[in-house]
C-alpha positions as CSV (number, residue, x, y, z in Angstrom):
1,X,174.3,86.6,169.6
2,X,172.2,86.5,172.8
3,X,168.6,85.6,173.0
4,X,167.5,89.4,174.0
5,X,169.6,90.8,170.9
6,X,167.7,89.4,168.5
7,X,164.0,90.5,169.6
8,X,165.6,94.1,170.2
9,X,167.0,94.2,166.7
10,X,163.6,93.3,165.3
11,X,161.9,95.7,167.5
12,X,164.5,98.3,166.0
13,X,163.7,97.8,162.5
14,X,159.9,97.7,163.0
15,X,160.3,101.0,164.7
16,X,162.3,102.6,161.9
17,X,159.6,101.3,159.4
18,X,156.9,102.7,161.1
19,X,158.7,106.1,161.7
20,X,159.2,106.3,157.9
21,X,155.6,105.4,157.0
22,X,154.5,108.1,159.5
23,X,156.5,110.8,157.9
24,X,155.2,110.0,154.4
25,X,151.5,110.0,155.8
26,X,152.2,113.3,157.5
27,X,154.0,114.8,154.4
28,X,151.1,113.5,152.1
29,X,148.3,115.1,154.2
30,X,149.9,118.6,154.2
31,X,148.0,121.0,152.0
32,X,149.8,121.4,148.6
33,X,152.4,118.6,149.6
34,X,153.0,116.0,146.9
35,X,153.3,112.5,147.9
36,X,157.1,112.6,148.0
37,X,158.6,115.6,149.4
38,X,161.3,117.2,147.1
39,X,164.5,118.5,148.8
40,X,164.8,122.3,149.2
41,X,167.5,122.6,146.5
42,X,165.4,121.0,143.9
43,X,162.4,123.6,144.7
44,X,165.0,126.3,144.6
45,X,166.2,125.1,141.4
46,X,162.8,125.0,139.9
47,X,162.1,128.8,141.0
48,X,165.4,129.7,139.5
49,X,164.3,128.1,136.1
50,X,161.0,129.7,136.1
51,X,162.7,133.2,136.7
52,X,165.1,132.7,133.8
53,X,162.3,131.7,131.6
54,X,160.4,134.7,132.4
55,X,163.4,137.1,131.8
56,X,164.2,135.4,128.5
57,X,160.8,136.2,127.2
58,X,161.9,139.9,126.3
59,X,165.2,138.8,124.8
60,X,166.1,139.6,121.2
61,X,166.6,136.0,120.0
62,X,165.2,135.9,116.6
63,X,167.7,137.3,114.1
64,X,168.0,137.3,110.2
65,X,170.0,139.0,107.7
66,X,169.3,139.6,104.0
67,X,171.9,140.8,101.6
68,X,171.1,141.9,98.2
69,X,171.9,144.4,95.5
70,X,169.3,147.5,95.7
71,X,170.5,149.0,92.3
72,X,171.3,147.2,88.9
73,X,174.6,149.3,88.5
74,X,175.9,148.3,92.0
75,X,177.1,144.5,92.6
76,X,178.3,142.6,95.4
77,X,175.4,142.5,97.7
78,X,176.4,145.5,99.6
79,X,172.8,146.4,100.8
80,X,171.4,144.5,103.6
81,X,168.4,144.2,106.0
82,X,168.5,142.7,109.4
83,X,165.4,141.7,111.7
84,X,166.2,141.6,115.4
85,X,163.1,140.4,117.1
86,X,161.8,138.8,120.6
87,X,159.6,135.7,120.9
88,X,156.4,137.7,120.4
89,X,157.8,139.3,117.0
90,X,158.6,142.6,118.7
91,X,161.6,144.7,117.7
92,X,163.0,146.3,114.5
93,X,164.3,146.0,111.0
94,X,167.3,147.8,110.0
95,X,168.3,148.3,106.4
96,X,171.3,149.7,104.8
97,X,170.9,150.8,101.2
98,X,174.2,151.1,99.3
99,X,174.4,153.0,96.1
100,X,177.4,154.1,94.0
101,X,177.8,157.5,95.8
102,X,176.1,157.0,99.1
103,X,174.4,154.8,101.5
104,X,171.2,155.3,103.7
105,X,170.2,153.5,106.7
106,X,166.6,152.8,107.8
107,X,164.9,151.6,111.1
108,X,161.4,150.3,111.1
109,X,159.6,149.1,114.2
110,X,158.0,145.7,114.2
111,X,155.3,144.4,116.5
112,X,153.7,141.1,116.3
113,X,155.9,140.0,113.4
114,X,154.5,143.0,111.0
115,X,155.0,146.7,111.0
116,X,152.8,149.8,110.5
117,X,155.4,151.1,108.0
118,X,155.6,149.5,104.6
119,X,158.3,147.0,104.2
120,X,160.4,146.3,101.4
121,X,160.5,142.6,99.9
122,X,164.0,142.1,101.4
123,X,162.7,143.5,104.9
124,X,159.7,141.1,104.7
125,X,162.0,138.1,103.9
126,X,164.2,139.0,106.9
127,X,161.3,139.0,109.2
128,X,160.0,135.8,107.8
129,X,163.4,134.2,108.3
130,X,163.7,135.6,111.8
131,X,160.1,134.0,112.7
132,X,161.4,130.7,111.4
């Protein structure tokens, strides 16, 4: 190596170090900038995750089924109540009461984990299990 190559190499390394430090200082002094800038794809992914979380808030994710015998003369747990609710406890309870000669189906609205309509013990149990 020549005598001029070593100082040139050292000068290049010093220039690179000062450039990196200057870029970090510039990024840190921008309003709202973090100490270390995140790549664009990470920022985009964070926005996408936030949008998915917002979309999932209204999803009907809390489900519970309670099977039972509504009448003493009919067995086999053919009657049922199912609660289908979102994270806020809003949704519906569907019930099917199976008798010997007929079956009836009912739907009751749920808001905030409770209902304005009177719920049967089985419907209350379905809501309680769905709430977790």
